[in-house]
N, C-alpha and C positions, 0 to 999 in steps of 0.2 A: 495410442495421446507420448507424448514427450511426459519424460520425466523432473520433476518440478524439486526443488530444496526449500528448505522453510527460512522463510525469513526475519528476525525479531525482532520481539520490538526493545527498542533501544528506552527504555528504563525497566524492565524486571526481566529481559533477555528472553520472555519465550513466547513461541510462532507465532507473529500477528501475521504472516498470510504465507501461502505456497505460491511459490515463483518460476517461470519457463526460464527464465534469460536468465546472466551471468547479472547483468546492470540491479533485477531485484526489482524491475517490474512488472506486474500483470495487469495482462488487458483487458482495458474498461468495462466493455460488450460480455465477456464470457460471465459466464453463470456462477458460479465458480466465486467472481468477484467478491472482495469482501465490500463493508457500505464506506462509500467516503462523501462526509459532507460540509455544507460550508456556511462560518464564520464571519464577522469583523476582521481575522485572523487570516483565513483565506483558505483550502479543503485539508480536514483532518480526518482517520478512521480512530476513534475510540482503540486501547488494546481491547478485547473480550478477557484478560483473565489482570490485569490493574488497573482499568477505566481510564488506563491517562491519554491525554490527548498525540499526537501522533502522529506533524505536518505533512502534510503529502503531497508531490509535484506532478501537475496532468501533462502528459506528455503528446503531442498529438503530429505521427508523420505521414501526410496525406490522410490514407482516407482511418486509417489505424490508432487507437486513441487506449495510452493506460497510465497506468496507476504505477511511483514507486515512492521510498521515502523521500521528505526534502530533505531533512538532516535536522536537525538536531529540534526535543516534544519543546510545546509552549508550553 
């Protein structure tokens, strides 16, 4: 298993999810991938600690798909 590092919530600073890559992405097909939802503003996940909506960016390279924090929370 590859080493992971925590990706903090932009609002509360607690761990939002763990990533393998230095870019903070997480494999969209991995069993440990957090739940990413979609609404009128785009893709997001809820922080399990502060319930803040965190915008997520969907990354696609060939057949691989991943998610990472898109920027400031909305």
